N, CA, C and O atoms as a Tinker XYZ file with bonds, in Angstrom:
   460  protein
     1  N     -2.205000  -22.713000  -18.695000    73     2
     2  CA    -3.335000  -21.923000  -19.114000    64     1     3
     3  C     -3.890000  -21.122000  -17.933000    63     2     4     5
     4  O     -4.295000  -19.969000  -18.087000    81     3
     5  N     -3.902000  -21.743000  -16.763000    73     3     6
     6  CA    -4.441000  -21.041000  -15.593000    64     5     7
     7  C     -3.579000  -19.851000  -15.214000    63     6     8     9
     8  O     -4.088000  -18.846000  -14.717000    81     7
     9  N     -2.271000  -19.957000  -15.447000    73     7    10
    10  CA    -1.377000  -18.849000  -15.132000    64     9    11
    11  C     -1.581000  -17.698000  -16.130000    63    10    12    13
    12  O     -1.536000  -16.523000  -15.766000    81    11
    13  N     -1.801000  -18.062000  -17.361000    73    11    14
    14  CA    -2.070000  -17.058000  -18.384000    64    13    15
    15  C     -3.389000  -16.340000  -18.108000    63    14    16    17
    16  O     -3.479000  -15.120000  -18.250000    81    15
    17  N     -4.404000  -17.096000  -17.715000    73    15    18
    18  CA    -5.694000  -16.496000  -17.369000    64    17    19
    19  C     -5.561000  -15.561000  -16.172000    63    18    20    21
    20  O     -6.158000  -14.484000  -16.154000    81    19
    21  N     -4.790000  -15.963000  -15.188000    73    19    22
    22  CA    -4.578000  -15.108000  -14.019000    64    21    23
    23  C     -3.837000  -13.835000  -14.410000    63    22    24    25
    24  O     -4.129000  -12.759000  -13.887000    81    23
    25  N     -2.883000  -13.953000  -15.325000    73    23    26
    26  CA    -2.153000  -12.764000  -15.792000    64    25    27
    27  C     -3.100000  -11.792000  -16.488000    63    26    28    29
    28  O     -3.054000  -10.587000  -16.243000    81    27
    29  N     -3.963000  -12.327000  -17.361000    73    27    30
    30  CA    -4.911000  -11.462000  -18.063000    64    29    31
    31  C     -5.884000  -10.810000  -17.093000    63    30    32    33
    32  O     -6.223000   -9.637000  -17.248000    81    31
    33  N     -6.331000  -11.555000  -16.103000    73    31    34
    34  CA    -7.227000  -10.968000  -15.099000    64    33    35
    35  C     -6.537000   -9.840000  -14.335000    63    34    36    37
    36  O     -7.131000   -8.791000  -14.086000    81    35
    37  N     -5.289000  -10.065000  -13.969000    73    35    38
    38  CA    -4.546000   -9.034000  -13.246000    64    37    39
    39  C     -4.318000   -7.810000  -14.124000    63    38    40    41
    40  O     -4.370000   -6.677000  -13.646000    81    39
    41  N     -4.066000   -8.044000  -15.409000    73    39    42
    42  CA    -3.835000   -6.933000  -16.322000    64    41    43
    43  C     -5.123000   -6.144000  -16.552000    63    42    44    45
    44  O     -5.087000   -4.922000  -16.696000    81    43
    45  N     -6.242000   -6.829000  -16.586000    73    43    46
    46  CA    -7.520000   -6.143000  -16.751000    64    45    47
    47  C     -7.946000   -5.407000  -15.489000    63    46    48    49
    48  O     -8.735000   -4.463000  -15.540000    81    47
    49  N     -7.412000   -5.851000  -14.357000    73    47    50
    50  CA    -7.771000   -5.248000  -13.070000    64    49    51
    51  C     -7.028000   -3.950000  -12.817000    63    50    52    53
    52  O     -6.692000   -3.217000  -13.746000    81    51
    53  N     -6.787000   -3.688000  -11.591000    73    51    54
    54  CA    -6.210000   -2.412000  -11.176000    64    53    55
    55  C     -4.754000   -2.231000  -11.581000    63    54    56    57
    56  O     -4.273000   -1.100000  -11.645000    81    55
    57  N     -4.050000   -3.313000  -11.854000    73    55    58
    58  CA    -2.629000   -3.227000  -12.209000    64    57    59
    59  C     -2.429000   -3.316000  -13.720000    63    58    60    61
    60  O     -1.527000   -4.014000  -14.182000    81    59
    61  N     -3.231000   -2.641000  -14.467000    73    59    62
    62  CA    -3.192000   -2.720000  -15.932000    64    61    63
    63  C     -1.783000   -2.405000  -16.457000    63    62    64    65
    64  O     -1.225000   -1.335000  -16.211000    81    63
    65  N     -1.247000   -3.364000  -17.174000    73    63    66
    66  CA     0.048000   -3.157000  -17.792000    64    65    67
    67  C      1.184000   -3.946000  -17.174000    63    66    68    69
    68  O      2.021000   -4.471000  -17.908000    81    67
    69  N      1.249000   -4.054000  -15.852000    73    67    70
    70  CA     2.382000   -4.728000  -15.221000    64    69    71
    71  C      1.959000   -5.571000  -14.027000    63    70    72    73
    72  O      2.233000   -5.188000  -12.889000    81    71
    73  N      1.301000   -6.702000  -14.246000    73    71    74
    74  CA     0.997000   -7.580000  -13.110000    64    73    75
    75  C      2.280000   -8.216000  -12.573000    63    74    76    77
    76  O      3.207000   -8.507000  -13.329000    81    75
    77  N      2.316000   -8.422000  -11.290000    73    75    78
    78  CA     3.482000   -9.039000  -10.655000    64    77    79
    79  C      3.178000  -10.502000  -10.341000    63    78    80    81
    80  O      2.041000  -10.959000  -10.464000    81    79
    81  N      4.213000  -11.217000   -9.937000    73    79    82
    82  CA     4.044000  -12.616000   -9.551000    64    81    83
    83  C      3.104000  -12.728000   -8.353000    63    82    84    85
    84  O      2.314000  -13.668000   -8.261000    81    83
    85  N      3.192000  -11.773000   -7.445000    73    83    86
    86  CA     2.305000  -11.781000   -6.273000    64    85    87
    87  C      0.839000  -11.601000   -6.674000    63    86    88    89
    88  O     -0.052000  -12.193000   -6.066000    81    87
    89  N      0.597000  -10.786000   -7.694000    73    87    90
    90  CA    -0.775000  -10.603000   -8.184000    64    89    91
    91  C     -1.340000  -11.931000   -8.706000    63    90    92    93
    92  O     -2.480000  -12.288000   -8.410000    81    91
    93  N     -0.537000  -12.649000   -9.478000    73    91    94
    94  CA    -0.977000  -13.936000  -10.009000    64    93    95
    95  C     -1.215000  -14.944000   -8.902000    63    94    96    97
    96  O     -2.211000  -15.668000   -8.920000    81    95
    97  N     -0.304000  -14.994000   -7.935000    73    95    98
    98  CA    -0.458000  -15.921000   -6.813000    64    97    99
    99  C     -1.739000  -15.634000   -6.035000    63    98   100   101
   100  O     -2.455000  -16.553000   -5.639000    81    99
   101  N     -2.013000  -14.364000   -5.824000    73    99   102
   102  CA    -3.213000  -13.974000   -5.085000    64   101   103
   103  C     -4.475000  -14.432000   -5.822000    63   102   104   105
   104  O     -5.406000  -14.941000   -5.197000    81   103
   105  N     -4.509000  -14.256000   -7.130000    73   103   106
   106  CA    -5.668000  -14.667000   -7.928000    64   105   107
   107  C     -5.833000  -16.187000   -7.891000    63   106   108   109
   108  O     -6.933000  -16.693000   -7.668000    81   107
   109  N     -4.742000  -16.903000   -8.109000    73   107   110
   110  CA    -4.811000  -18.365000   -8.166000    64   109   111
   111  C     -5.162000  -18.986000   -6.824000    63   110   112   113
   112  O     -5.957000  -19.925000   -6.768000    81   111
   113  N     -4.586000  -18.478000   -5.746000    73   111   114
   114  CA    -4.892000  -19.041000   -4.428000    64   113   115
   115  C     -6.306000  -18.684000   -3.973000    63   114   116   117
   116  O     -6.874000  -19.377000   -3.129000    81   115
   117  N     -6.872000  -17.626000   -4.515000    73   115   118
   118  CA    -8.245000  -17.260000   -4.141000    64   117   119
   119  C     -9.265000  -18.280000   -4.633000    63   118   120   121
   120  O    -10.379000  -18.346000   -4.113000    81   119
   121  N     -8.887000  -19.076000   -5.634000    73   119   122
   122  CA    -9.779000  -20.120000   -6.138000    64   121   123
   123  C     -9.193000  -21.510000   -5.886000    63   122   124   125
   124  O     -9.492000  -22.464000   -6.604000    81   123
   125  N     -8.359000  -21.605000   -4.858000    73   123   126
   126  CA    -7.786000  -22.868000   -4.361000    64   125   127
   127  C     -6.965000  -23.622000   -5.399000    63   126   128   129
   128  O     -7.064000  -24.844000   -5.510000    81   127
   129  N     -6.161000  -22.897000   -6.151000    73   127   130
   130  CA    -5.258000  -23.524000   -7.125000    64   129   131
   131  C     -3.861000  -23.511000   -6.533000    63   130   132   133
   132  O     -3.393000  -22.488000   -6.032000    81   131
   133  N     -3.191000  -24.674000   -6.596000    73   131   134
   134  CA    -1.809000  -24.757000   -6.139000    64   133   135
   135  C     -0.926000  -23.993000   -7.109000    63   134   136   137
   136  O     -1.036000  -24.166000   -8.323000    81   135
   137  N     -0.070000  -23.168000   -6.591000    73   135   138
   138  CA     0.759000  -22.295000   -7.412000    64   137   139
   139  C      2.165000  -22.871000   -7.528000    63   138   140   141
   140  O      2.798000  -23.201000   -6.525000    81   139
   141  N      2.642000  -22.986000   -8.760000    73   139   142
   142  CA     4.025000  -23.388000   -9.019000    64   141   143
   143  C      4.816000  -22.114000   -9.285000    63   142   144   145
   144  O      4.572000  -21.403000  -10.261000    81   143
   145  N      5.753000  -21.845000   -8.413000    73   143   146
   146  CA     6.519000  -20.591000   -8.451000    64   145   147
   147  C      7.203000  -20.371000   -9.799000    63   146   148   149
   148  O      7.176000  -19.266000  -10.342000    81   147
   149  N      7.823000  -21.437000  -10.341000    73   147   150
   150  CA     8.549000  -21.279000  -11.601000    64   149   151
   151  C      7.625000  -20.939000  -12.766000    63   150   152   153
   152  O      7.994000  -20.166000  -13.650000    81   151
   153  N      6.424000  -21.516000  -12.767000    73   151   154
   154  CA     5.450000  -21.215000  -13.829000    64   153   155
   155  C      4.987000  -19.763000  -13.756000    63   154   156   157
   156  O      4.867000  -19.086000  -14.777000    81   155
   157  N      4.731000  -19.300000  -12.549000    73   155   158
   158  CA     4.293000  -17.916000  -12.360000    64   157   159
   159  C      5.363000  -16.962000  -12.873000    63   158   160   161
   160  O      5.061000  -16.022000  -13.607000    81   159
   161  N      6.605000  -17.202000  -12.492000    73   159   162
   162  CA     7.698000  -16.328000  -12.924000    64   161   163
   163  C      7.886000  -16.373000  -14.442000    63   162   164   165
   164  O      8.174000  -15.353000  -15.068000    81   163
   165  N      7.724000  -17.547000  -15.019000    73   163   166
   166  CA     7.868000  -17.711000  -16.465000    64   165   167
   167  C      6.825000  -16.874000  -17.212000    63   166   168   169
   168  O      7.152000  -16.205000  -18.192000    81   167
   169  N      5.572000  -16.911000  -16.752000    73   167   170
   170  CA     4.504000  -16.153000  -17.396000    64   169   171
   171  C      4.736000  -14.655000  -17.234000    63   170   172   173
   172  O      4.587000  -13.895000  -18.192000    81   171
   173  N      5.097000  -14.229000  -16.032000    73   171   174
   174  CA     5.312000  -12.805000  -15.777000    64   173   175
   175  C      6.464000  -12.272000  -16.627000    63   174   176   177
   176  O      6.370000  -11.177000  -17.181000    81   175
   177  N      7.535000  -13.029000  -16.733000    73   175   178
   178  CA     8.687000  -12.584000  -17.528000    64   177   179
   179  C      8.366000  -12.550000  -19.022000    63   178   180   181
   180  O      8.792000  -11.637000  -19.730000    81   179
   181  N      7.621000  -13.538000  -19.497000    73   179   182
   182  CA     7.313000  -13.618000  -20.928000    64   181   183
   183  C      6.333000  -12.533000  -21.367000    63   182   184   185
   184  O      6.426000  -12.038000  -22.491000    81   183
   185  N      5.404000  -12.160000  -20.505000    73   183   186
   186  CA     4.348000  -11.227000  -20.898000    64   185   187
   187  C      4.508000   -9.827000  -20.329000    63   186   188   189
   188  O      3.662000   -8.964000  -20.566000    81   187
   189  N      5.565000   -9.590000  -19.593000    73   187   190
   190  CA     5.758000   -8.301000  -18.934000    64   189   191
   191  C      5.793000   -7.162000  -19.954000    63   190   192   193
   192  O      6.638000   -7.150000  -20.850000    81   191
   193  N      4.876000   -6.211000  -19.814000    73   191   194
   194  CA     4.835000   -5.033000  -20.664000    64   193   195
   195  C      4.156000   -5.213000  -22.008000    63   194   196   197
   196  O      4.104000   -4.265000  -22.791000    81   195
   197  N      3.639000   -6.379000  -22.300000    73   195   198
   198  CA     2.976000   -6.614000  -23.588000    64   197   199
   199  C      1.504000   -6.220000  -23.488000    63   198   200   201
   200  O      0.897000   -6.285000  -22.419000    81   199
   201  N      0.951000   -5.815000  -24.617000    73   199   202
   202  CA    -0.432000   -5.373000  -24.677000    64   201   203
   203  C     -1.373000   -6.577000  -24.792000    63   202   204   205
   204  O     -1.157000   -7.463000  -25.618000    81   203
   205  N     -2.406000   -6.601000  -23.967000    73   203   206
   206  CA    -3.353000   -7.702000  -23.934000    64   205   207
   207  C     -4.064000   -7.876000  -25.273000    63   206   208   209
   208  O     -4.202000   -9.001000  -25.753000    81   207
   209  N     -4.510000   -6.796000  -25.874000    73   207   210
   210  CA    -5.232000   -6.879000  -27.142000    64   209   211
   211  C     -4.349000   -7.440000  -28.260000    63   210   212   213
   212  O     -4.824000   -8.213000  -29.091000    81   211
   213  N     -3.084000   -7.062000  -28.285000    73   211   214
   214  CA    -2.162000   -7.579000  -29.291000    64   213   215
   215  C     -1.928000   -9.077000  -29.107000    63   214   216   217
   216  O     -1.875000   -9.824000  -30.084000    81   215
   217  N     -1.791000   -9.511000  -27.867000    73   215   218
   218  CA    -1.592000  -10.937000  -27.592000    64   217   219
   219  C     -2.795000  -11.760000  -28.033000    63   218   220   221
   220  O     -2.642000  -12.835000  -28.612000    81   219
   221  N     -3.985000  -11.253000  -27.760000    73   219   222
   222  CA    -5.199000  -11.965000  -28.169000    64   221   223
   223  C     -5.289000  -12.030000  -29.685000    63   222   224   225
   224  O     -5.637000  -13.075000  -30.236000    81   223
   225  N     -4.986000  -10.941000  -30.366000    73   223   226
   226  CA    -5.020000  -10.909000  -31.836000    64   225   227
   227  C     -4.024000  -11.897000  -32.431000    63   226   228   229
   228  O     -4.345000  -12.598000  -33.389000    81   227
   229  N     -2.820000  -11.957000  -31.872000    73   227   230
   230  CA    -1.812000  -12.908000  -32.353000    64   229   231
   231  C     -2.294000  -14.345000  -32.156000    63   230   232   233
   232  O     -2.100000  -15.192000  -33.028000    81   231
   233  N     -2.922000  -14.620000  -31.011000    73   231   234
   234  CA    -3.440000  -15.955000  -30.747000    64   233   235
   235  C     -4.548000  -16.343000  -31.698000    63   234   236   237
   236  O     -4.610000  -17.486000  -32.149000    81   235
   237  N     -5.425000  -15.401000  -32.010000    73   235   238
   238  CA    -6.515000  -15.678000  -32.950000    64   237   239
   239  C     -5.981000  -15.964000  -34.346000    63   238   240   241
   240  O     -6.494000  -16.848000  -35.033000    81   239
   241  N     -4.964000  -15.235000  -34.772000    73   239   242
   242  CA    -4.371000  -15.481000  -36.084000    64   241   243
   243  C     -3.742000  -16.861000  -36.155000    63   242   244   245
   244  O     -3.820000  -17.532000  -37.184000    81   243
   245  N     -3.120000  -17.287000  -35.066000    73   243   246
   246  CA    -2.516000  -18.619000  -35.040000    64   245   247
   247  C     -3.588000  -19.706000  -35.076000    63   246   248   249
   248  O     -3.407000  -20.742000  -35.716000    81   247
   249  N     -4.699000  -19.467000  -34.390000    73   247   250
   250  CA    -5.763000  -20.475000  -34.337000    64   249   251
   251  C     -6.464000  -20.645000  -35.682000    63   250   252   253
   252  O     -6.942000  -21.740000  -35.982000    81   251
   253  N     -6.539000  -19.607000  -36.492000    73   251   254
   254  CA    -7.201000  -19.720000  -37.792000    64   253   255
   255  C     -6.390000  -20.554000  -38.765000    63   254   256   257
   256  O     -6.941000  -21.089000  -39.728000    81   255
   257  N     -5.084000  -20.675000  -38.529000    73   255   258
   258  CA    -4.249000  -21.464000  -39.429000    64   257   259
   259  C     -4.189000  -22.936000  -39.036000    63   258   260   261
   260  O     -3.622000  -23.744000  -39.771000    81   259
   261  N     -4.760000  -23.295000  -37.901000    73   259   262
   262  CA    -4.728000  -24.682000  -37.441000    64   261   263
   263  C     -5.882000  -25.451000  -38.078000    63   262   264   265
   264  O     -7.035000  -25.042000  -37.940000    81   263
   265  N     -5.599000  -26.562000  -38.776000    73   263   266
   266  CA    -6.695000  -27.331000  -39.369000    64   265   267
   267  C     -7.493000  -28.053000  -38.292000    63   266   268   269
   268  O     -6.951000  -28.463000  -37.265000    81   267
   269  N     -8.760000  -28.196000  -38.538000    73   267   270
   270  CA    -9.644000  -28.863000  -37.589000    64   269   271
   271  C     -9.844000  -30.300000  -38.018000    63   270   272   273
   272  O    -10.262000  -30.550000  -39.148000    81   271
   273  N     -9.559000  -31.241000  -37.153000    73   271   274
   274  CA    -9.726000  -32.656000  -37.476000    64   273   275
   275  C    -11.170000  -33.060000  -37.622000    63   274   276   277
   276  O    -11.479000  -33.971000  -38.391000    81   275
   277  N    -12.063000  -32.409000  -36.907000    73   275   278
   278  CA   -13.476000  -32.761000  -36.973000    64   277   279
   279  C    -14.049000  -32.462000  -38.346000    63   278   280   281
   280  O    -14.870000  -33.229000  -38.848000    81   279
   281  N    -13.638000  -31.378000  -38.957000    73   279   282
   282  CA   -14.140000  -31.022000  -40.274000    64   281   283
   283  C    -13.730000  -32.062000  -41.304000    63   282   284   285
   284  O    -14.530000  -32.436000  -42.162000    81   283
   285  N    -12.501000  -32.528000  -41.226000    73   283   286
   286  CA   -12.030000  -33.540000  -42.164000    64   285   287
   287  C    -12.772000  -34.856000  -41.979000    63   286   288   289
   288  O    -13.090000  -35.532000  -42.958000    81   287
   289  N    -13.049000  -35.223000  -40.737000    73   287   290
   290  CA   -13.762000  -36.473000  -40.479000    64   289   291
   291  C    -15.189000  -36.404000  -41.000000    63   290   292   293
   292  O    -15.691000  -37.377000  -41.565000    81   291
   293  N    -15.842000  -35.274000  -40.819000    73   291   294
   294  CA   -17.206000  -35.110000  -41.317000    64   293   295
   295  C    -17.222000  -35.150000  -42.832000    63   294   296   297
   296  O    -18.090000  -35.788000  -43.428000    81   295
   297  N    -16.278000  -34.480000  -43.459000    73   295   298
   298  CA   -16.218000  -34.471000  -44.918000    64   297   299
   299  C    -15.989000  -35.880000  -45.453000    63   298   300   301
   300  O    -16.550000  -36.251000  -46.485000    81   299
   301  N    -15.181000  -36.656000  -44.769000    73   299   302
   302  CA   -14.906000  -38.021000  -45.209000    64   301   303
   303  C    -16.150000  -38.891000  -45.110000    63   302   304   305
   304  O    -16.417000  -39.689000  -46.008000    81   303
   305  N    -16.905000  -38.750000  -44.044000    73   303   306
   306  CA   -18.097000  -39.576000  -43.904000    64   305   307
   307  C    -19.193000  -39.135000  -44.846000    63   306   308   309
   308  O    -19.924000  -39.973000  -45.374000    81   307
   309  N    -19.325000  -37.851000  -45.067000    73   307   310
   310  CA   -20.334000  -37.360000  -46.009000    64   309   311
   311  C    -19.983000  -37.788000  -47.417000    63   310   312   313
   312  O    -20.862000  -38.175000  -48.187000    81   311
   313  N    -18.717000  -37.723000  -47.758000    73   311   314
   314  CA   -18.285000  -38.133000  -49.092000    64   313   315
   315  C    -18.451000  -39.626000  -49.317000    63   314   316   317
   316  O    -18.698000  -40.052000  -50.445000    81   315
   317  N    -18.322000  -40.421000  -48.282000    73   315   318
   318  CA   -18.428000  -41.870000  -48.421000    64   317   319
   319  C    -19.871000  -42.348000  -48.404000    63   318   320   321
   320  O    -20.165000  -43.423000  -48.928000    81   319
   321  N    -20.761000  -41.591000  -47.828000    73   319   322
   322  CA   -22.154000  -42.026000  -47.685000    64   321   323
   323  C    -22.852000  -42.275000  -49.014000    63   322   324   325
   324  O    -23.483000  -43.323000  -49.152000    81   323
   325  N    -22.784000  -41.388000  -50.001000    73   323   326
   326  CA   -23.502000  -41.647000  -51.248000    64   325   327
   327  C    -23.002000  -42.877000  -51.983000    63   326   328   329
   328  O    -23.767000  -43.498000  -52.720000    81   327
   329  N    -21.753000  -43.244000  -51.807000    73   327   330
   330  CA   -21.218000  -44.397000  -52.507000    64   329   331
   331  C    -21.840000  -45.697000  -52.009000    63   330   332   333
   332  O    -21.926000  -46.654000  -52.778000    81   331
   333  N    -22.268000  -45.765000  -50.779000    73   331   334
   334  CA   -22.809000  -47.000000  -50.239000    64   333   335
   335  C    -24.320000  -47.084000  -50.346000    63   334   336   337
   336  O    -24.884000  -48.168000  -50.202000    81   335
   337  N    -24.983000  -45.977000  -50.594000    73   335   338
   338  CA   -26.437000  -45.977000  -50.684000    64   337   339
   339  C    -26.863000  -46.698000  -51.954000    63   338   340   341
   340  O    -26.317000  -46.441000  -53.027000    81   339
   341  N    -27.838000  -47.600000  -51.842000    73   339   342
   342  CA   -28.389000  -48.289000  -53.002000    64   341   343
   343  C    -27.602000  -49.495000  -53.449000    63   342   344   345
   344  O    -27.881000  -50.032000  -54.521000    81   343
   345  N    -26.651000  -49.937000  -52.693000    73   343   346
   346  CA   -25.842000  -51.093000  -53.074000    64   345   347
   347  C    -26.234000  -52.341000  -52.294000    63   346   348   349
   348  O    -25.377000  -53.172000  -51.992000    81   347
   349  N    -27.461000  -52.481000  -51.976000    73   347   350
   350  CA   -27.889000  -53.675000  -51.258000    64   349   351
   351  C    -27.832000  -54.875000  -52.197000    63   350   352   353
   352  O    -28.213000  -54.793000  -53.364000    81   351
   353  N    -27.363000  -55.953000  -51.675000    73   351   354
   354  CA   -27.329000  -57.159000  -52.490000    64   353   355
   355  C    -28.696000  -57.820000  -52.466000    63   354   356   357
   356  O    -29.560000  -57.461000  -51.665000    81   355
   357  N    -28.881000  -58.776000  -53.343000    73   355   358
   358  CA   -30.164000  -59.486000  -53.412000    64   357   359
   359  C    -30.438000  -60.233000  -52.116000    63   358   360   361
   360  O    -31.589000  -60.360000  -51.699000    81   359
   361  N    -29.389000  -60.725000  -51.483000    73   359   362
   362  CA   -29.564000  -61.448000  -50.222000    64   361   363
   363  C    -30.062000  -60.523000  -49.125000    63   362   364   365
   364  O    -30.916000  -60.910000  -48.327000    81   363
   365  N    -29.541000  -59.316000  -49.077000    73   363   366
   366  CA   -29.991000  -58.343000  -48.086000    64   365   367
   367  C    -31.452000  -57.985000  -48.303000    63   366   368   369
   368  O    -32.211000  -57.847000  -47.343000    81   367
   369  N    -31.843000  -57.836000  -49.545000    73   367   370
   370  CA   -33.224000  -57.484000  -49.856000    64   369   371
   371  C    -34.165000  -58.621000  -49.451000    63   370   372   373
   372  O    -35.243000  -58.372000  -48.911000    81   371
   373  N    -33.761000  -59.867000  -49.709000    73   371   374
   374  CA   -34.596000  -61.007000  -49.334000    64   373   375
   375  C    -34.714000  -61.116000  -47.815000    63   374   376   377
   376  O    -35.793000  -61.408000  -47.299000    81   375
   377  N    -33.636000  -60.888000  -47.109000    73   375   378
   378  CA   -33.659000  -60.948000  -45.651000    64   377   379
   379  C    -34.588000  -59.875000  -45.098000    63   378   380   381
   380  O    -35.312000  -60.128000  -44.134000    81   379
   381  N    -34.582000  -58.707000  -45.677000    73   379   382
   382  CA   -35.462000  -57.628000  -45.231000    64   381   383
   383  C    -36.921000  -57.981000  -45.480000    63   382   384   385
   384  O    -37.777000  -57.678000  -44.649000    81   383
   385  N    -37.221000  -58.616000  -46.609000    73   383   386
   386  CA   -38.594000  -59.015000  -46.909000    64   385   387
   387  C    -39.079000  -60.070000  -45.910000    63   386   388   389
   388  O    -40.230000  -60.024000  -45.475000    81   387
   389  N    -38.217000  -61.013000  -45.545000    73   387   390
   390  CA   -38.584000  -62.045000  -44.580000    64   389   391
   391  C    -38.864000  -61.431000  -43.209000    63   390   392   393
   392  O    -39.788000  -61.857000  -42.516000    81   391
   393  N    -38.073000  -60.435000  -42.817000    73   391   394
   394  CA   -38.292000  -59.751000  -41.539000    64   393   395
   395  C    -39.631000  -59.046000  -41.525000    63   394   396   397
   396  O    -40.364000  -59.111000  -40.538000    81   395
   397  N    -39.950000  -58.376000  -42.613000    73   395   398
   398  CA   -41.224000  -57.663000  -42.699000    64   397   399
   399  C    -42.387000  -58.641000  -42.629000    63   398   400   401
   400  O    -43.393000  -58.359000  -41.978000    81   399
   401  N    -42.264000  -59.782000  -43.288000    73   399   402
   402  CA   -43.324000  -60.781000  -43.268000    64   401   403
   403  C    -43.506000  -61.327000  -41.848000    63   402   404   405
   404  O    -44.636000  -61.553000  -41.415000    81   403
   405  N    -42.421000  -61.537000  -41.133000    73   403   406
   406  CA   -42.507000  -62.041000  -39.770000    64   405   407
   407  C    -43.158000  -61.005000  -38.860000    63   406   408   409
   408  O    -43.940000  -61.372000  -37.983000    81   407
   409  N    -42.860000  -59.741000  -39.042000    73   407   410
   410  CA   -43.464000  -58.682000  -38.234000    64   409   411
   411  C    -44.964000  -58.586000  -38.496000    63   410   412   413
   412  O    -45.748000  -58.396000  -37.566000    81   411
   413  N    -45.362000  -58.718000  -39.755000    73   411   414
   414  CA   -46.783000  -58.638000  -40.100000    64   413   415
   415  C    -47.555000  -59.791000  -39.474000    63   414   416   417
   416  O    -48.681000  -59.598000  -39.014000    81   415
   417  N    -46.971000  -60.987000  -39.448000    73   415   418
   418  CA   -47.677000  -62.134000  -38.888000    64   417   419
   419  C    -47.831000  -61.992000  -37.377000    63   418   420   421
   420  O    -48.782000  -62.533000  -36.812000    81   419
   421  N    -46.945000  -61.296000  -36.722000    73   419   422
   422  CA   -47.043000  -61.083000  -35.283000    64   421   423
   423  C    -48.184000  -60.135000  -34.922000    63   422   424   425
   424  O    -48.684000  -60.168000  -33.798000    81   423
   425  N    -48.590000  -59.311000  -35.842000    73   423   426
   426  CA   -49.626000  -58.331000  -35.569000    64   425   427
   427  C    -50.996000  -58.971000  -35.374000    63   426   428   429
   428  O    -51.825000  -58.388000  -34.676000    81   427
   429  N    -51.276000  -60.126000  -35.947000    73   427   430
   430  CA   -52.598000  -60.765000  -35.875000    64   429   431
   431  C    -52.631000  -61.895000  -34.855000    63   430   432   433
   432  O    -53.059000  -63.000000  -35.188000    81   431
   433  N    -52.206000  -61.662000  -33.659000    73   431   434
   434  CA   -52.235000  -62.699000  -32.646000    64   433   435
   435  C    -53.555000  -62.735000  -31.901000    63   434   436   437
   436  O    -53.750000  -63.600000  -31.047000    81   435
   437  N    -54.444000  -61.844000  -32.192000    73   435   438
   438  CA   -55.768000  -61.874000  -31.575000    64   437   439
   439  C    -55.904000  -61.006000  -30.351000    63   438   440   441
   440  O    -56.993000  -60.937000  -29.783000    81   439
   441  N    -54.881000  -60.359000  -29.927000    73   439   442
   442  CA   -55.030000  -59.454000  -28.803000    64   441   443
   443  C    -54.187000  -58.215000  -29.070000    63   442   444   445
   444  O    -53.203000  -58.258000  -29.808000    81   443
   445  N    -54.584000  -57.144000  -28.470000    73   443   446
   446  CA   -53.887000  -55.881000  -28.686000    64   445   447
   447  C    -53.510000  -55.264000  -27.359000    63   446   448   449
   448  O    -53.816000  -55.811000  -26.300000    81   447
   449  N    -52.880000  -54.184000  -27.414000    73   447   450
   450  CA   -52.419000  -53.496000  -26.224000    64   449   451
   451  C    -53.561000  -52.938000  -25.409000    63   450   452   453
   452  O    -53.486000  -52.923000  -24.180000    81   451
   453  N    -54.625000  -52.473000  -26.060000    73   451   454
   454  CA   -55.734000  -51.841000  -25.360000    64   453   455
   455  C    -56.997000  -52.696000  -25.320000    63   454   456   457
   456  O    -58.077000  -52.160000  -25.068000    81   455
   457  N    -56.904000  -53.999000  -25.556000    73   455   458
   458  CA   -58.092000  -54.883000  -25.526000    64   457   459
   459  C    -58.471000  -55.235000  -24.109000    63   458   460
   460  O    -59.438000  -55.965000  -23.892000    81   459
């Protein structure tokens, strides 16, 4: 990804249209990134002479066809939530009543926070 970003930066810069491997190396080393020679050459050869706007458009079209896992997970939890609401058993209800009674009895200990 860093090599692709460097290629786009070089293409947007003064060498619009034909960035060289040296251009990419210069960009990457300026921000202290170790450069792998084979990766740089691979990117330059694959993208040489291609239009930046067309590449971005192709990438966006590919990304719209990719399903998002987060959306499916949210839909699953939202769909499951109504099924569990209101299904408390009698034991759960009794336990909740006992908790409330215990909390109420703690309130009348004869002293308060600001006394």
